[in-house]
C-alpha positions as CSV (number, residue, x, y, z in Angstrom):
1,M,-103.4,-72.7,66.4
2,T,-105.9,-69.9,65.6
3,D,-108.2,-67.7,67.9
4,A,-111.6,-68.5,67.2
5,K,-113.7,-65.8,65.5
6,K,-116.0,-63.9,67.6
7,K,-119.2,-62.0,67.1
8,D,-120.6,-59.4,69.0
9,A,-124.0,-60.8,70.8
10,F,-127.0,-58.6,72.2
11,I,-127.7,-60.6,75.3
12,I,-131.8,-60.8,75.6
13,R,-132.3,-62.0,78.7
14,D,-130.2,-63.0,81.6
15,F,-129.1,-66.6,81.6
16,K,-126.2,-68.8,82.7
17,D,-124.3,-71.1,80.2
18,S,-124.7,-74.2,82.5
19,G,-121.7,-75.9,80.5
20,T,-119.1,-73.0,81.1
21,E,-120.8,-71.7,84.6
22,T,-120.7,-68.1,82.5
23,S,-123.1,-65.5,83.3
24,F,-124.8,-63.2,81.0
25,A,-126.6,-60.0,81.6
26,G,-129.6,-59.0,79.6
27,G,-129.2,-55.8,77.5
28,S,-125.5,-56.0,77.0
29,V,-123.5,-56.6,74.4
30,V,-120.5,-59.3,74.8
31,A,-118.4,-60.7,72.4
32,I,-119.1,-64.5,72.1
33,E,-117.4,-67.6,70.0
34,E,-118.9,-68.1,66.8
35,G,-120.4,-71.9,67.7
36,A,-121.1,-70.7,71.4
37,F,-123.3,-67.5,69.6
38,A,-124.9,-70.2,66.9
39,N,-126.4,-72.2,70.0
40,Y,-127.6,-69.2,72.0
41,E,-129.2,-67.5,68.8
42,A,-131.2,-71.1,68.3
43,A,-132.1,-71.1,71.9
44,G,-133.3,-67.3,71.9
45,L,-131.3,-65.7,74.3
46,V,-129.0,-63.7,71.8
47,R,-129.1,-61.6,68.8
48,K,-126.6,-60.1,66.5
49,A,-125.7,-57.0,68.0
50,T,-126.7,-53.6,66.3
51,A,-124.6,-50.0,66.6
52,E,-127.4,-49.0,68.9
53,D,-127.2,-51.8,71.2
54,R,-123.4,-50.8,71.4
55,K,-124.3,-47.5,72.0
56,D,-127.0,-48.3,74.7
57,A,-124.6,-51.0,76.4
58,S,-121.8,-48.5,77.0
59,K,-124.3,-45.8,78.1
60,A,-125.3,-48.0,81.0
61,S,-123.7,-47.8,84.0
62,G,-122.7,-51.0,85.8
63,A,-123.4,-53.3,82.7
64,S,-120.8,-56.0,83.0
65,G,-121.7,-58.4,80.3
66,A,-120.3,-61.3,80.7
67,A,-119.5,-62.5,84.4
68,A,-117.5,-65.5,85.2
């Protein structure tokens, strides 16, 4: 069995995935499985993270990314 490939996603706004009950904080960068990324991107919730996004997210104190 192989691990699912993940993409770094910039979270555009706060949202909760109703299927997995996972919450995401707007402005954070989170690694998300490719299939979920495609769904979230189509819904306008995420976009591919840039180097600047990663830099800004790491500076932000208290940014937790995904929370269960």
